C-alpha positions in Angstrom: 116.8 36.3 96.8 119.3 37.6 94.2 116.5 39.7 92.7 115.7 41.0 96.0 119.3 42.3 96.5 119.3 43.6 92.9 116.1 45.6 93.8 117.7 46.8 97.1 120.8 47.9 95.2 118.9 49.8 92.5 116.7 51.3 95.1 119.8 52.6 97.1 121.6 54.0 94.0 118.3 55.9 93.1 118.0 57.4 96.6 121.7 58.2 96.5 121.2 59.8 93.0 118.3 61.8 94.5 120.2 62.8 97.5 123.4 63.9 95.4 120.8 65.9 93.3 118.9 67.4 96.2 122.1 68.7 97.8 123.5 70.0 94.4 120.1 72.1 94.0 120.6 73.4 97.4 124.4 74.2 97.0 123.4 76.0 93.4 120.5 78.1 95.2 121.1 81.6 95.8 120.9 81.0 99.7 123.8 78.7 99.6 125.7 81.4 97.7 125.4 84.1 100.4 128.5 85.0 102.0 127.0 84.6 105.5 126.5 81.0 104.8 130.1 80.6 103.4 131.3 82.5 106.6 129.2 80.1 109.1 130.3 77.1 106.7 134.2 77.9 107.1 134.1 78.6 110.8 132.1 75.5 111.9 133.3 73.3 109.2 129.5 72.3 108.6 128.9 71.9 104.7 126.8 74.7 103.1 124.0 72.5 102.2 123.4 71.3 105.9 123.3 74.9 107.0 120.9 76.0 104.4 118.7 72.9 105.2 118.9 73.5 108.7 117.7 77.0 108.5 115.1 76.0 105.9 113.7 73.3 108.5 113.8 75.7 111.4 111.7 78.3 109.3 109.3 75.6 108.3 108.9 74.7 112.2 108.6 78.4 113.2 106.0 79.1 110.6 103.9 76.1 112.1 104.3 77.0 115.5 106.1 80.2 116.2 104.9 83.8 117.3 104.7 86.7 114.9 104.8 84.5 111.7 103.0 87.2 109.9 106.0 89.5 110.4 108.3 86.8 109.4 106.4 85.9 106.4 106.1 89.9 105.5 110.0 90.2 106.0 110.5 87.5 103.6 108.2 89.1 101.1 109.6 92.5 101.3 113.3 92.6 102.3 115.0 90.6 99.9 113.0 91.8 96.8 113.2 95.4 98.0 117.2 95.0 98.0 117.2 93.1 94.6 114.9 96.0 93.1 117.5 98.4 94.4 120.2 96.5 92.6 118.1 96.1 89.4 117.5 99.9 89.3 121.1 100.5 89.8 122.2 98.2 87.1 122.5 98.9 83.4 120.6 95.9 82.5 116.6 96.4 81.9 115.8 92.5 82.2 116.1 92.5 85.9 114.0 95.9 86.2 111.1 94.1 84.3 111.5 90.7 86.7 111.4 92.9 89.8 108.5 95.0 88.6 106.6 92.0 87.7 107.4 90.8 91.2 105.9 93.9 92.9 102.7 93.7 90.8 102.1 90.2 91.8 103.0 90.7 95.4 100.7 93.8 95.5 97.6 91.8 94.2 98.1 88.9 96.6 98.5 91.6 99.7 95.3 93.3 98.5 93.6 89.9 98.1 94.9 88.8 101.6 93.8 92.1 103.2 90.0 91.2 102.0 90.1 87.4 102.9 92.4 87.4 105.8 89.5 86.1 108.2 89.0 83.2 105.9 92.8 82.5 105.5 93.2 82.4 109.4 91.2 79.1 109.5 94.0 77.2 107.2 96.6 76.0 109.7 99.5 76.0 107.1 98.6 79.4 105.3 101.9 81.0 106.4 104.2 78.1 105.2 102.2 78.2 101.9 102.5 81.9 101.6 106.3 81.7 102.3 106.7 79.0 99.6 104.8 81.1 97.2 106.9 84.4 98.0 110.1 82.4 97.7 109.0 80.6 94.4 108.0 84.4 93.1 111.4 85.9 94.3 113.9 83.1 93.4 112.1 81.2 90.7 109.9 82.2 87.7 106.9 82.3 89.8 106.1 86.0 89.4 106.6 85.9 85.9 104.5 82.8 85.3 101.4 84.3 87.6 101.9 87.6 85.7 101.7 86.2 82.2 99.2 83.5 82.7 96.8 85.2 85.1 97.0 88.5 85.9 98.1 90.3 82.5 95.3 88.7 80.6 92.8 90.4 83.3 94.5 93.7 83.3 94.4 93.7 79.3 90.5 92.7 79.3 90.0 95.7 81.8 92.5 98.1 81.0 90.4 100.9 79.4 87.9 100.6 82.3 90.7 100.8 84.8 92.3 103.7 83.0 88.9 105.6 82.9 88.7 105.1 86.7 92.0 106.2 87.3 91.6 109.2 85.2 88.4 110.1 87.4 89.9 109.7 90.5 92.9 111.8 89.4 90.4 114.6 88.4 88.6 114.4 91.7 91.9 114.3 93.8 93.1 117.6 91.7 89.8 119.2 92.1 89.7 118.4 95.9 93.5 119.7 96.1 92.4 122.9 94.3 89.5 123.6 96.5 91.5 122.9 99.6 94.3 125.3 98.3 91.6 128.0 97.8 90.0 127.4 101.2 93.5 128.1 102.8 94.2 131.0 100.7 90.7 132.7 102.0 91.8 132.3 105.6 
């Protein structure tokens, strides 16, 4: 009986440590640092971590059963990264520029791939939940850097000369078409 009580006490203390660590991670997140969360917390007297957790649960449930989830998902993928990119461009540091350029390269690759395989992805019921988690990991974690350096950079490096050659040919074709269009307009 004594060993069961000790096991329960140990389990209880481990659960408490995990809860405390989770709360601290939420409080340290950029979401909890946002001024809106602070204002809502002050006015409602609800701790920040519960507000962030409540919003996260609401978004998760909405992504499962809500209407217009693609719009919400795209907003998550575009709006904060767009504003963070603006801030990076305006700052004197260059590390943040590289971070957000990397995000946009990876984001573009995923959007292009999604466009072509959308009919397959629509069969996966939790696709938008997965996509939001991926976008948040890319924007707030080191996800875009990890995906770029481990997956996409090696591919780009391998095919760089072919891509450059195709881009040069496409540029020449566009310039030629523009020149022909300009000449046709002058004749009229």
